[in-house]
A tleap script that builds the chain and sets N, CA, C and O, in Angstrom:
source leaprc.protein.ff14SB
mol = sequence {
  NMET ALA LYS TYR LEU PHE GLN ALA HIE TYR
  THR SER GLU GLY VAL LYS GLY LEU LEU SER
  ASP GLY GLY VAL ALA ARG ARG THR ALA VAL
  GLU LYS GLY CYS ALA SER VAL GLY GLY LYS
  LEU ASP ALA PHE TYR PHE ALA PHE GLY ASP
  VAL ASP ALA TYR VAL ILE CYS ASP LEU PRO
  ASP ASP VAL SER ALA ALA ALA LEU ALA MET
  THR VAL SER ALA SER GLY ARG ALA SER THR
  THR THR VAL LYS LEU LEU MET PRO GLU ASP
  VAL ASP GLN ALA ALA LYS LYS VAL VAL ALA
  TYR ARG ALA PRO GLY CGLY
}
set mol.1.N position { 54.467 13.145 -65.968 }
set mol.1.CA position { 53.138 12.287 -66.115 }
set mol.1.C position { 52.879 11.065 -65.243 }
set mol.1.O position { 53.701 10.453 -64.561 }
set mol.2.N position { 51.365 10.788 -65.423 }
set mol.2.CA position { 50.716 9.963 -63.929 }
set mol.2.C position { 50.881 8.686 -64.697 }
set mol.2.O position { 51.007 8.478 -65.904 }
set mol.3.N position { 50.829 7.528 -63.181 }
set mol.3.CA position { 50.905 5.971 -63.722 }
set mol.3.C position { 49.870 5.593 -63.642 }
set mol.3.O position { 49.214 6.027 -62.696 }
set mol.4.N position { 49.285 4.709 -64.489 }
set mol.4.CA position { 47.926 4.196 -64.352 }
set mol.4.C position { 48.353 2.659 -64.093 }
set mol.4.O position { 49.424 2.191 -64.482 }
set mol.5.N position { 47.285 1.878 -63.323 }
set mol.5.CA position { 47.826 0.506 -63.306 }
set mol.5.C position { 45.848 0.058 -64.205 }
set mol.5.O position { 44.721 0.342 -63.800 }
set mol.6.N position { 46.351 -0.756 -65.556 }
set mol.6.CA position { 45.096 -1.560 -66.385 }
set mol.6.C position { 44.977 -2.645 -65.826 }
set mol.6.O position { 46.016 -3.270 -65.614 }
set mol.7.N position { 44.074 -3.051 -65.531 }
set mol.7.CA position { 43.742 -4.654 -64.883 }
set mol.7.C position { 42.943 -5.194 -65.864 }
set mol.7.O position { 41.789 -4.776 -65.960 }
set mol.8.N position { 43.387 -6.134 -66.686 }
set mol.8.CA position { 42.884 -6.609 -68.120 }
set mol.8.C position { 42.182 -7.871 -67.905 }
set mol.8.O position { 42.629 -8.553 -66.982 }
set mol.9.N position { 41.358 -8.253 -68.435 }
set mol.9.CA position { 40.200 -9.596 -68.344 }
set mol.9.C position { 40.288 -9.599 -69.859 }
set mol.9.O position { 40.391 -8.681 -70.673 }
set mol.10.N position { 40.212 -10.956 -69.987 }
set mol.10.CA position { 40.043 -11.358 -71.669 }
set mol.10.C position { 39.021 -12.222 -71.967 }
set mol.10.O position { 38.753 -13.268 -71.375 }
set mol.11.N position { 38.432 -11.713 -72.961 }
set mol.11.CA position { 37.360 -12.754 -73.092 }
set mol.11.C position { 37.711 -13.627 -73.911 }
set mol.11.O position { 38.625 -13.426 -74.712 }
set mol.12.N position { 36.979 -14.844 -73.839 }
set mol.12.CA position { 36.750 -15.945 -74.680 }
set mol.12.C position { 38.286 -15.562 -76.230 }
set mol.12.O position { 39.488 -15.799 -76.358 }
set mol.13.N position { 37.368 -14.998 -76.908 }
set mol.13.CA position { 37.920 -14.362 -78.162 }
set mol.13.C position { 39.417 -13.487 -78.071 }
set mol.13.O position { 40.319 -13.512 -78.908 }
set mol.14.N position { 39.389 -12.931 -77.145 }
set mol.14.CA position { 40.838 -12.619 -76.721 }
set mol.14.C position { 41.866 -13.338 -76.358 }
set mol.14.O position { 43.076 -13.222 -76.549 }
set mol.15.N position { 41.164 -14.157 -75.764 }
set mol.15.CA position { 42.335 -15.773 -75.025 }
set mol.15.C position { 42.999 -16.736 -76.217 }
set mol.15.O position { 44.051 -17.371 -76.290 }
set mol.16.N position { 41.615 -16.483 -77.312 }
set mol.16.CA position { 42.060 -17.284 -78.652 }
set mol.16.C position { 42.957 -16.603 -79.269 }
set mol.16.O position { 43.774 -17.169 -79.997 }
set mol.17.N position { 42.953 -14.967 -79.038 }
set mol.17.CA position { 44.114 -14.170 -79.691 }
set mol.17.C position { 45.076 -14.472 -79.275 }
set mol.17.O position { 46.026 -14.624 -80.043 }
set mol.18.N position { 45.186 -14.633 -78.205 }
set mol.18.CA position { 46.791 -14.447 -77.203 }
set mol.18.C position { 47.132 -15.807 -77.136 }
set mol.18.O position { 48.249 -16.049 -76.679 }
set mol.19.N position { 46.259 -16.983 -77.571 }
set mol.19.CA position { 46.742 -18.168 -77.691 }
set mol.19.C position { 47.350 -18.155 -79.488 }
set mol.19.O position { 48.167 -19.016 -79.813 }
set mol.20.N position { 47.012 -17.435 -80.214 }
set mol.20.CA position { 47.449 -17.323 -82.061 }
set mol.20.C position { 48.696 -16.518 -81.997 }
set mol.20.O position { 49.605 -16.745 -82.795 }
set mol.21.N position { 48.791 -15.591 -81.095 }
set mol.21.CA position { 49.483 -14.292 -81.397 }
set mol.21.C position { 50.740 -14.163 -80.311 }
set mol.21.O position { 51.672 -13.361 -80.357 }
set mol.22.N position { 50.479 -15.207 -79.313 }
set mol.22.CA position { 51.705 -14.841 -77.889 }
set mol.22.C position { 51.977 -13.569 -76.976 }
set mol.22.O position { 52.082 -12.398 -77.342 }
set mol.23.N position { 52.061 -14.071 -75.755 }
set mol.23.CA position { 52.183 -12.869 -75.168 }
set mol.23.C position { 53.113 -11.589 -75.282 }
set mol.23.O position { 52.797 -10.473 -74.871 }
set mol.24.N position { 54.467 -11.963 -75.985 }
set mol.24.CA position { 55.414 -10.857 -76.570 }
set mol.24.C position { 54.291 -9.925 -77.063 }
set mol.24.O position { 53.813 -8.982 -76.432 }
set mol.25.N position { 53.894 -10.413 -78.496 }
set mol.25.CA position { 53.102 -9.565 -79.003 }
set mol.25.C position { 51.885 -8.809 -78.517 }
set mol.25.O position { 51.474 -7.844 -79.161 }
set mol.26.N position { 51.322 -9.190 -77.461 }
set mol.26.CA position { 50.073 -8.652 -77.080 }
set mol.26.C position { 50.951 -7.242 -76.250 }
set mol.26.O position { 50.450 -6.118 -76.207 }
set mol.27.N position { 52.367 -7.595 -75.613 }
set mol.27.CA position { 52.936 -6.884 -74.873 }
set mol.27.C position { 53.498 -5.480 -76.013 }
set mol.27.O position { 53.860 -4.374 -75.614 }
set mol.28.N position { 53.440 -5.869 -77.267 }
set mol.28.CA position { 53.967 -4.924 -78.051 }
set mol.28.C position { 52.689 -3.785 -78.629 }
set mol.28.O position { 52.647 -2.633 -79.061 }
set mol.29.N position { 52.133 -4.430 -78.457 }
set mol.29.CA position { 50.550 -3.731 -78.982 }
set mol.29.C position { 50.002 -2.858 -77.954 }
set mol.29.O position { 49.403 -1.791 -78.093 }
set mol.30.N position { 50.256 -3.384 -77.085 }
set mol.30.CA position { 50.117 -2.141 -75.821 }
set mol.30.C position { 51.019 -1.115 -75.630 }
set mol.30.O position { 50.774 0.077 -75.444 }
set mol.31.N position { 52.261 -1.772 -75.701 }
set mol.31.CA position { 53.223 -0.622 -75.999 }
set mol.31.C position { 53.079 0.677 -76.921 }
set mol.31.O position { 53.436 1.823 -76.648 }
set mol.32.N position { 52.346 0.111 -78.307 }
set mol.32.CA position { 52.511 1.026 -78.918 }
set mol.32.C position { 51.031 1.440 -78.957 }
set mol.32.O position { 50.817 2.494 -79.557 }
set mol.33.N position { 50.218 0.954 -78.552 }
set mol.33.CA position { 48.681 2.133 -77.854 }
set mol.33.C position { 49.008 2.826 -76.770 }
set mol.33.O position { 48.201 3.702 -76.458 }
set mol.34.N position { 50.125 2.673 -75.975 }
set mol.34.CA position { 50.841 3.509 -75.334 }
set mol.34.C position { 50.909 4.940 -75.705 }
set mol.34.O position { 50.240 5.959 -75.535 }
set mol.35.N position { 52.381 4.450 -76.484 }
set mol.35.CA position { 52.859 5.664 -77.281 }
set mol.35.C position { 51.945 6.247 -78.216 }
set mol.35.O position { 51.961 7.474 -78.306 }
set mol.36.N position { 51.237 5.665 -78.852 }
set mol.36.CA position { 49.912 6.426 -79.309 }
set mol.36.C position { 49.145 7.045 -78.746 }
set mol.36.O position { 48.261 7.392 -79.528 }
set mol.37.N position { 48.940 7.488 -77.510 }
set mol.37.CA position { 48.303 8.884 -76.657 }
set mol.37.C position { 49.276 9.360 -75.651 }
set mol.37.O position { 49.054 9.798 -74.522 }
set mol.38.N position { 50.959 9.107 -76.587 }
set mol.38.CA position { 51.777 10.318 -75.309 }
set mol.38.C position { 52.630 9.234 -74.489 }
set mol.38.O position { 53.812 9.480 -74.248 }
set mol.39.N position { 52.174 8.306 -74.157 }
set mol.39.CA position { 52.734 7.360 -73.225 }
set mol.39.C position { 53.701 6.683 -73.242 }
set mol.39.O position { 54.287 6.666 -74.324 }
set mol.40.N position { 54.453 5.628 -71.816 }
set mol.40.CA position { 54.697 4.485 -72.302 }
set mol.40.C position { 55.023 3.670 -71.256 }
set mol.40.O position { 55.303 4.044 -70.117 }
set mol.41.N position { 54.969 2.178 -71.797 }
set mol.41.CA position { 54.577 1.454 -71.027 }
set mol.41.C position { 55.598 1.205 -70.079 }
set mol.41.O position { 56.750 1.283 -70.507 }
set mol.42.N position { 55.398 0.866 -68.641 }
set mol.42.CA position { 56.202 0.456 -67.650 }
set mol.42.C position { 56.503 -0.712 -67.324 }
set mol.42.O position { 57.659 -1.048 -67.066 }
set mol.43.N position { 55.220 -1.712 -67.280 }
set mol.43.CA position { 55.220 -2.961 -66.922 }
set mol.43.C position { 53.999 -3.815 -67.158 }
set mol.43.O position { 52.845 -3.403 -67.041 }
set mol.44.N position { 54.363 -5.094 -67.516 }
set mol.44.CA position { 53.224 -5.925 -68.318 }
set mol.44.C position { 53.430 -7.273 -67.904 }
set mol.44.O position { 54.475 -7.890 -68.114 }
set mol.45.N position { 52.259 -7.808 -67.214 }
set mol.45.CA position { 52.513 -8.938 -66.363 }
set mol.45.C position { 51.004 -9.912 -66.998 }
set mol.45.O position { 49.859 -9.512 -67.206 }
set mol.46.N position { 51.384 -10.768 -67.104 }
set mol.46.CA position { 50.076 -11.970 -66.641 }
set mol.46.C position { 49.832 -13.067 -66.066 }
set mol.46.O position { 50.665 -13.944 -65.838 }
set mol.47.N position { 48.521 -13.096 -65.758 }
set mol.47.CA position { 48.698 -13.357 -63.953 }
set mol.47.C position { 47.706 -14.245 -63.945 }
set mol.47.O position { 46.848 -14.096 -64.814 }
set mol.48.N position { 47.551 -15.465 -62.915 }
set mol.48.CA position { 46.610 -16.247 -62.594 }
set mol.48.C position { 45.548 -15.428 -62.369 }
set mol.48.O position { 45.595 -14.252 -62.730 }
set mol.49.N position { 44.603 -15.883 -61.827 }
set mol.49.CA position { 43.247 -15.781 -60.857 }
set mol.49.C position { 42.239 -14.922 -61.898 }
set mol.49.O position { 42.178 -15.340 -63.054 }
set mol.50.N position { 41.575 -13.928 -61.590 }
set mol.50.CA position { 40.340 -13.075 -61.114 }
set mol.50.C position { 41.232 -12.234 -62.784 }
set mol.50.O position { 40.961 -12.765 -63.861 }
set mol.51.N position { 41.682 -11.663 -62.781 }
set mol.51.CA position { 42.957 -10.510 -63.477 }
set mol.51.C position { 43.496 -11.458 -64.557 }
set mol.51.O position { 43.871 -12.494 -64.009 }
set mol.52.N position { 43.727 -11.503 -66.266 }
set mol.52.CA position { 44.636 -12.063 -66.663 }
set mol.52.C position { 45.942 -11.263 -66.745 }
set mol.52.O position { 46.971 -11.914 -66.564 }
set mol.53.N position { 46.036 -10.185 -66.947 }
set mol.53.CA position { 47.405 -9.188 -67.328 }
set mol.53.C position { 47.086 -7.868 -66.281 }
set mol.53.O position { 45.974 -7.371 -66.102 }
set mol.54.N position { 47.905 -7.593 -65.870 }
set mol.54.CA position { 48.269 -6.307 -65.000 }
set mol.54.C position { 49.737 -5.479 -66.110 }
set mol.54.O position { 50.882 -5.779 -66.448 }
set mol.55.N position { 48.608 -4.154 -66.353 }
set mol.55.CA position { 49.129 -3.467 -66.843 }
set mol.55.C position { 49.900 -1.812 -66.181 }
set mol.55.O position { 49.118 -1.170 -65.480 }
set mol.56.N position { 51.023 -1.308 -66.345 }
set mol.56.CA position { 50.931 0.165 -65.519 }
set mol.56.C position { 51.821 1.125 -66.550 }
set mol.56.O position { 53.040 1.001 -66.668 }
set mol.57.N position { 51.299 1.764 -67.027 }
set mol.57.CA position { 51.825 2.612 -67.946 }
set mol.57.C position { 51.905 4.248 -67.449 }
set mol.57.O position { 51.216 4.646 -66.510 }
set mol.58.N position { 52.707 5.019 -68.100 }
set mol.58.CA position { 52.751 6.244 -67.834 }
set mol.58.C position { 51.949 7.097 -68.962 }
set mol.58.O position { 52.083 7.057 -70.185 }
set mol.59.N position { 51.247 7.726 -68.320 }
set mol.59.CA position { 50.489 8.517 -69.242 }
set mol.59.C position { 50.136 10.045 -69.487 }
set mol.59.O position { 49.823 10.480 -68.378 }
set mol.60.N position { 50.056 10.907 -70.287 }
set mol.60.CA position { 50.305 12.447 -69.755 }
set mol.60.C position { 48.683 12.704 -69.078 }
set mol.60.O position { 48.776 13.295 -68.002 }
set mol.61.N position { 47.836 12.521 -69.309 }
set mol.61.CA position { 46.643 12.627 -68.042 }
set mol.61.C position { 45.359 11.589 -68.124 }
set mol.61.O position { 45.453 10.538 -68.758 }
set mol.62.N position { 44.312 11.920 -67.523 }
set mol.62.CA position { 43.352 11.267 -67.432 }
set mol.62.C position { 42.636 10.773 -68.780 }
set mol.62.O position { 42.314 9.607 -69.009 }
set mol.63.N position { 42.422 12.015 -69.740 }
set mol.63.CA position { 41.726 11.601 -70.951 }
set mol.63.C position { 42.382 10.734 -71.581 }
set mol.63.O position { 41.741 9.846 -72.145 }
set mol.64.N position { 43.821 10.741 -71.665 }
set mol.64.CA position { 44.439 9.866 -72.188 }
set mol.64.C position { 44.662 8.240 -71.700 }
set mol.64.O position { 45.206 7.357 -72.362 }
set mol.65.N position { 44.143 8.140 -70.502 }
set mol.65.CA position { 44.125 6.463 -69.798 }
set mol.65.C position { 42.648 6.376 -70.037 }
set mol.65.O position { 42.304 5.221 -70.293 }
set mol.66.N position { 41.968 6.984 -70.033 }
set mol.66.CA position { 40.024 6.482 -70.547 }
set mol.66.C position { 40.082 6.250 -72.264 }
set mol.66.O position { 39.658 5.175 -72.689 }
set mol.67.N position { 40.506 7.066 -73.045 }
set mol.67.CA position { 41.191 6.815 -74.066 }
set mol.67.C position { 41.346 5.554 -74.374 }
set mol.67.O position { 40.594 4.818 -75.013 }
set mol.68.N position { 42.904 5.224 -73.625 }
set mol.68.CA position { 43.153 3.677 -73.727 }
set mol.68.C position { 42.120 2.512 -73.546 }
set mol.68.O position { 41.895 1.628 -74.372 }
set mol.69.N position { 41.493 2.679 -72.242 }
set mol.69.CA position { 40.645 1.992 -71.673 }
set mol.69.C position { 39.139 1.509 -72.815 }
set mol.69.O position { 38.674 0.444 -73.219 }
set mol.70.N position { 38.908 2.504 -72.930 }
set mol.70.CA position { 37.453 2.443 -74.153 }
set mol.70.C position { 37.514 1.614 -75.200 }
set mol.70.O position { 36.718 0.846 -75.740 }
set mol.71.N position { 39.263 2.109 -75.475 }
set mol.71.CA position { 39.491 1.952 -76.728 }
set mol.71.C position { 39.961 0.136 -76.744 }
set mol.71.O position { 39.950 -0.325 -77.885 }
set mol.72.N position { 40.197 -0.475 -76.071 }
set mol.72.CA position { 40.673 -2.148 -75.074 }
set mol.72.C position { 39.150 -2.760 -75.333 }
set mol.72.O position { 38.861 -3.500 -76.274 }
set mol.73.N position { 38.190 -2.275 -74.249 }
set mol.73.CA position { 36.967 -2.479 -73.949 }
set mol.73.C position { 35.987 -2.736 -75.186 }
set mol.73.O position { 35.353 -3.775 -75.368 }
set mol.74.N position { 35.972 -1.173 -76.314 }
set mol.74.CA position { 35.498 -1.170 -77.418 }
set mol.74.C position { 35.695 -2.672 -78.240 }
set mol.74.O position { 34.799 -3.293 -78.812 }
set mol.75.N position { 37.486 -3.157 -78.097 }
set mol.75.CA position { 37.420 -4.661 -78.843 }
set mol.75.C position { 36.327 -5.734 -79.123 }
set mol.75.O position { 36.076 -6.452 -80.091 }
set mol.76.N position { 35.573 -5.490 -77.425 }
set mol.76.CA position { 35.146 -6.903 -77.433 }
set mol.76.C position { 35.760 -7.960 -77.167 }
set mol.76.O position { 35.174 -9.020 -76.945 }
set mol.77.N position { 37.245 -7.796 -77.150 }
set mol.77.CA position { 38.235 -8.943 -76.731 }
set mol.77.C position { 38.693 -9.154 -75.121 }
set mol.77.O position { 38.867 -10.269 -74.629 }
set mol.78.N position { 38.837 -8.043 -74.480 }
set mol.78.CA position { 39.130 -7.800 -73.039 }
set mol.78.C position { 38.209 -5.931 -72.744 }
set mol.78.O position { 37.900 -4.849 -73.244 }
set mol.79.N position { 38.193 -6.779 -71.576 }
set mol.79.CA position { 37.926 -5.651 -70.537 }
set mol.79.C position { 39.027 -5.387 -69.851 }
set mol.79.O position { 40.053 -6.061 -69.763 }
set mol.80.N position { 38.619 -3.843 -69.121 }
set mol.80.CA position { 39.989 -3.052 -68.279 }
set mol.80.C position { 39.318 -2.632 -66.965 }
set mol.80.O position { 38.123 -2.388 -67.125 }
set mol.81.N position { 39.693 -2.507 -65.912 }
set mol.81.CA position { 39.805 -1.712 -64.597 }
set mol.81.C position { 40.975 -0.502 -64.696 }
set mol.81.O position { 42.121 -0.843 -64.987 }
set mol.82.N position { 40.714 0.689 -64.487 }
set mol.82.CA position { 42.062 1.516 -64.480 }
set mol.82.C position { 42.011 1.865 -63.123 }
set mol.82.O position { 41.009 1.783 -62.411 }
set mol.83.N position { 43.191 2.281 -62.768 }
set mol.83.CA position { 43.334 2.641 -61.096 }
set mol.83.C position { 44.867 3.748 -61.911 }
set mol.83.O position { 45.713 3.564 -62.786 }
set mol.84.N position { 44.402 5.100 -60.764 }
set mol.84.CA position { 45.631 5.839 -60.921 }
set mol.84.C position { 46.693 5.715 -59.633 }
set mol.84.O position { 46.640 5.891 -58.416 }
set mol.85.N position { 47.119 5.541 -60.055 }
set mol.85.CA position { 48.584 5.245 -58.897 }
set mol.85.C position { 49.250 6.549 -58.827 }
set mol.85.O position { 49.679 7.136 -59.820 }
set mol.86.N position { 49.350 7.144 -57.184 }
set mol.86.CA position { 50.074 7.858 -56.629 }
set mol.86.C position { 51.630 7.382 -56.048 }
set mol.86.O position { 51.866 6.309 -55.493 }
set mol.87.N position { 52.709 8.577 -56.355 }
set mol.87.CA position { 53.623 8.599 -55.707 }
set mol.87.C position { 53.531 8.823 -54.179 }
set mol.87.O position { 52.616 9.452 -53.647 }
set mol.88.N position { 54.465 8.303 -53.587 }
set mol.88.CA position { 54.952 8.350 -52.049 }
set mol.88.C position { 54.952 10.023 -52.121 }
set mol.88.O position { 54.246 10.748 -51.420 }
set mol.89.N position { 55.411 10.234 -52.606 }
set mol.89.CA position { 55.141 12.266 -52.708 }
set mol.89.C position { 54.367 12.775 -52.754 }
set mol.89.O position { 54.165 13.740 -52.016 }
set mol.90.N position { 53.345 12.258 -53.889 }
set mol.90.CA position { 51.968 12.493 -53.623 }
set mol.90.C position { 51.071 12.522 -52.428 }
set mol.90.O position { 50.059 13.108 -52.043 }
set mol.91.N position { 51.692 11.857 -52.131 }
set mol.91.CA position { 51.049 11.376 -50.656 }
set mol.91.C position { 51.411 12.179 -49.544 }
set mol.91.O position { 50.717 12.774 -48.720 }
set mol.92.N position { 52.525 12.084 -49.675 }
set mol.92.CA position { 52.747 13.328 -48.601 }
set mol.92.C position { 52.436 15.004 -48.509 }
set mol.92.O position { 52.423 15.865 -47.628 }
set mol.93.N position { 52.186 14.916 -50.039 }
set mol.93.CA position { 51.530 16.429 -50.453 }
set mol.93.C position { 50.040 16.285 -49.853 }
set mol.93.O position { 49.504 17.067 -49.069 }
set mol.94.N position { 49.554 15.234 -50.342 }
set mol.94.CA position { 48.057 15.436 -49.627 }
set mol.94.C position { 48.106 15.241 -48.344 }
set mol.94.O position { 47.232 15.934 -47.824 }
set mol.95.N position { 48.771 14.561 -47.462 }
set mol.95.CA position { 48.873 14.664 -45.808 }
set mol.95.C position { 48.959 15.699 -45.480 }
set mol.95.O position { 48.476 15.887 -44.364 }
set mol.96.N position { 49.611 17.015 -46.213 }
set mol.96.CA position { 50.062 18.316 -45.726 }
set mol.96.C position { 48.677 19.515 -45.832 }
set mol.96.O position { 48.653 20.675 -45.419 }
set mol.97.N position { 47.476 18.635 -46.622 }
set mol.97.CA position { 46.486 19.485 -47.187 }
set mol.97.C position { 45.780 19.761 -46.362 }
set mol.97.O position { 46.058 18.949 -45.480 }
set mol.98.N position { 44.539 20.756 -45.789 }
set mol.98.CA position { 43.884 20.758 -44.531 }
set mol.98.C position { 42.531 20.943 -45.542 }
set mol.98.O position { 42.456 21.740 -46.478 }
set mol.99.N position { 41.491 19.995 -45.101 }
set mol.99.CA position { 40.484 20.029 -45.424 }
set mol.99.C position { 39.103 20.051 -44.915 }
set mol.99.O position { 38.527 19.053 -44.481 }
set mol.100.N position { 38.603 21.215 -44.985 }
set mol.100.CA position { 37.110 21.018 -43.682 }
set mol.100.C position { 36.174 20.109 -44.022 }
set mol.100.O position { 35.503 20.224 -45.047 }
set mol.101.N position { 36.089 19.408 -43.422 }
set mol.101.CA position { 35.044 18.169 -43.132 }
set mol.101.C position { 35.012 17.810 -41.865 }
set mol.101.O position { 35.858 17.706 -40.976 }
set mol.102.N position { 32.808 17.480 -42.029 }
set mol.102.CA position { 32.388 16.954 -40.909 }
set mol.102.C position { 32.065 15.877 -41.115 }
set mol.102.O position { 31.202 15.740 -41.981 }
set mol.103.N position { 32.552 14.740 -40.485 }
set mol.103.CA position { 32.257 13.173 -40.133 }
set mol.103.C position { 30.935 13.504 -39.976 }
set mol.103.O position { 30.584 14.530 -39.394 }
set mol.104.N position { 29.642 12.142 -40.791 }
set mol.104.CA position { 28.242 12.156 -40.667 }
set mol.104.C position { 27.785 12.522 -39.137 }
set mol.104.O position { 28.615 12.452 -38.230 }
set mol.105.N position { 26.919 12.775 -38.977 }
set mol.105.CA position { 26.615 12.869 -37.098 }
set mol.105.C position { 27.934 13.301 -35.933 }
set mol.105.O position { 28.126 12.991 -34.758 }
set mol.106.N position { 28.584 14.041 -36.777 }
set mol.106.CA position { 29.959 14.458 -35.957 }
set mol.106.C position { 29.536 15.898 -35.981 }
set mol.106.O position { 30.248 16.759 -35.462 }
savepdb mol mol.pdb
quit
């Protein structure tokens, strides 16, 4: 499974729901969402600043991550930015790949 970081941004309606239901209920809802696409919630943190919550999920594939992100956005109560995370071993493998590339003007 691959890891994905979702940065959640609540709308005012989403914040009202959070105030009503609480943070633990929101984490539980995200756990169920991850599980429904064959994944698992790894971490869930609320935050100060431009991003309201950081969520890390183990998901089977990019399609599952896209489905989760689109469902959240379709709710109208939050939007997400999705980042696929790489393990250090993935970076090691990438560093060993030979790439045919010519820089612009080079």
